[in-house]
C-alpha positions in Angstrom: 46.1 0.6 -11.6 47.7 -3.1 -10.6 50.8 -4.1 -12.2 49.2 -7.2 -13.6 46.8 -4.7 -15.3 49.7 -2.7 -16.7 51.7 -5.5 -18.1 48.7 -6.8 -19.8 48.1 -3.1 -21.6 51.7 -3.5 -22.4 51.8 -6.8 -23.9 48.3 -6.0 -25.5 50.1 -2.5 -27.0 53.1 -4.5 -28.5 50.7 -7.2 -30.1 49.0 -4.5 -31.9 51.8 -2.9 -33.1 53.5 -6.1 -34.3 50.6 -6.5 -36.0 50.0 -3.7 -37.5 53.8 -3.6 -39.0 53.2 -7.3 -40.4 50.0 -5.8 -42.1 51.7 -2.7 -43.3 55.0 -5.5 -44.5 52.4 -8.0 -45.7 50.8 -5.2 -48.0 54.5 -3.3 -49.4 55.4 -6.9 -50.7 52.2 -7.5 -52.3 50.8 -10.2 -50.1 47.3 -9.8 -49.3 45.4 -11.5 -46.4 42.4 -13.5 -47.1 39.4 -12.2 -45.0 39.1 -15.4 -43.4 42.7 -15.1 -42.2 42.3 -11.7 -40.9 38.9 -12.3 -39.3 41.2 -15.5 -37.7 43.8 -13.0 -36.7 41.6 -10.8 -34.8 39.4 -13.7 -33.3 43.1 -14.9 -31.8 43.9 -11.8 -30.8 40.7 -11.2 -28.8 41.4 -14.3 -26.9 44.2 -13.4 -25.8 42.6 -9.7 -24.8 40.0 -11.5 -22.4 42.7 -13.8 -20.9 41.0 -13.2 -17.5 37.7 -15.3 -18.2 38.9 -18.0 -19.5 35.8 -19.7 -21.2 35.6 -16.7 -23.4 39.4 -16.5 -24.2 39.2 -20.0 -25.2 36.4 -19.4 -27.2 37.6 -16.5 -29.5 41.2 -18.2 -29.8 39.7 -22.0 -30.7 37.0 -19.8 -33.1 40.5 -18.1 -34.5 42.6 -21.4 -34.9 39.1 -23.1 -36.6 38.9 -20.2 -39.2 42.6 -20.1 -39.8 42.6 -23.8 -40.5 39.0 -23.3 -43.1 41.4 -21.0 -44.6 44.2 -23.2 -45.4 42.3 -25.9 -46.7 40.5 -23.5 -48.7 43.7 -22.1 -50.5 45.0 -25.5 -50.7 42.1 -27.1 -52.7 42.4 -23.9 -55.0 45.6 -24.4 -55.4 45.5 -28.5 -56.2 42.3 -27.5 -58.7 45.5 -24.5 -60.7 47.6 -27.4 -60.4 45.0 -29.7 -62.5 44.2 -27.2 -64.9 48.1 -26.1 -65.7 48.5 -30.4 -66.1 45.7 -30.7 -68.5 
């Protein structure tokens, strides 16, 4: 294994550990990731892992960002509907 491959492996493992800890902390606090947010997270991590092929890496990262934005918009609309119902 070359030195750069070792660095990439260490970084990928570190990110996986951080992600696992974040999921456990979020579950412990009572928050849940939506399916879109979890899928966006997976796409972004996959884009980081496949950084050797720039087209694939950017594609996964872009898909993850698009899904995250879609989830944010969806949650904002849901919150807006709740506020309107409370004001009535």
